[in-house]
N, C-alpha and C positions, 0 to 999 in steps of 0.2 A: 617883509613880514614883521621884523623886529620894530621898525619905526611905528607901525600901527599898534603893535602890542604894547610898546612903551607908553604910547599915548593913552591907551585904554586901561592898562594894568601896570602903571608905574611902580606900584609897591611890590611887584613880582621881581624886580631887578634890584641888584645891589646899588649902592651909591655911585660907584665909579661908572658903571654902564649908563646910569641915568644921566650923569653929568656930561659924559663924552658922546653919548648918542648911539643911534642904531648902526651907523657905519662901523663904529668900533666893535659892537657886538657881532656884526656879520663877519668882520675880519677875524675875530677870535674864533668864531664857529668854523670858519674855513681854513684856519691855520693848519698847515700840513703835518703837525706833530700829533694829531689826534684823529678821532673817528668822525669828525665833522658834526658834532652835537654840541649845542649850547644848552646847559641846564639852568633852570631857575629852581633852587632848592628852598625848602621851608616856606612855601606859599600857603597862606591861610585862605581856605575856601569854606563857604557855608554849604553843607550838603544835607538835604532832607533825609530823614530816616522814617521809620514807621510811626513814630510818635511826635517828633519835633525836628528842628533844624539844629545841627551841631557843627562846630568849627573843627575842621581837620587840617593837618599840615600835609601838603603833597609836594612832590618834586616832579617837574615836567621838563622834557627835553625837546628841542626843536632841531630838526635835521632836514637837509635838502632831499628831495625825492630820489635823485640819482644815487646819493650816498647811502640811503637806507636800502634801496634795492640791491646795490653792490654788496653791502654787508649781509643782507638776508640770503642772497643767492650764492655768493662766493666766499663768505666768511672772511672778507678782506681784513677786518679787524676783530671779528667775533665779539664785538662790543654790544651793538644793538641787537644783533642776531642772538647772542647769548641771553640778553635780558628778555628777549621775546620768546625764549623757550618756556618762560613762566607766564602766568596770566598777566595781561597788560590791558590798559584802557587806551584806545586810540581816539584822538580828537581831530578837529578841523582838517578836512580834506584827507584824512587818513584812510577813508574807505574807498580809495582809488583801486580800480581793478588790478593794476600792475602790482601795487603794494600788497594787496590781499593774496594774489597769486604767489608772489615772492615769499610771503609769510608762510603760506601753506607748504611750499617747497622747503623752507627753512625748518619747519617742524618735522617734515618727513625725513630730511637729512639728519636731524638730531636723533630721531628715533632709530634710523638705520645705523648711525654711529654707535649709539648705546647698545643696540643688539649685537653688533660686531664685537665691541669691546667685551661685553658680558658673555658672548658665546664661548670664549675660552674657559670660563668658569664651569660651563656645563659639560665640556668634553673630558 
């Protein structure tokens, strides 16, 4: 995935990943000390609004399907799962049925946890 994305969107990547290539980026993403996400921060994109097109800075992350499902269902790291408790925009291949089902369960689990934590205040 990163090889194709670096070819298409080279400016999304910092200098070092561009120089050493997609294999390096994939190894960093899969490095076992994190949640398996590679982020491209401060990416400039042109987004149309109601009157014109404006430049916005976004940050996007790339994660393997099995890693996102593990975090959404089991809160393995509670990194992506926690971020997805808030509104998010899902891109390319993110509308997979397994991911959408895991996201629904993640939201339900977060709501259940919040209700359990706050129920002490009500009694």
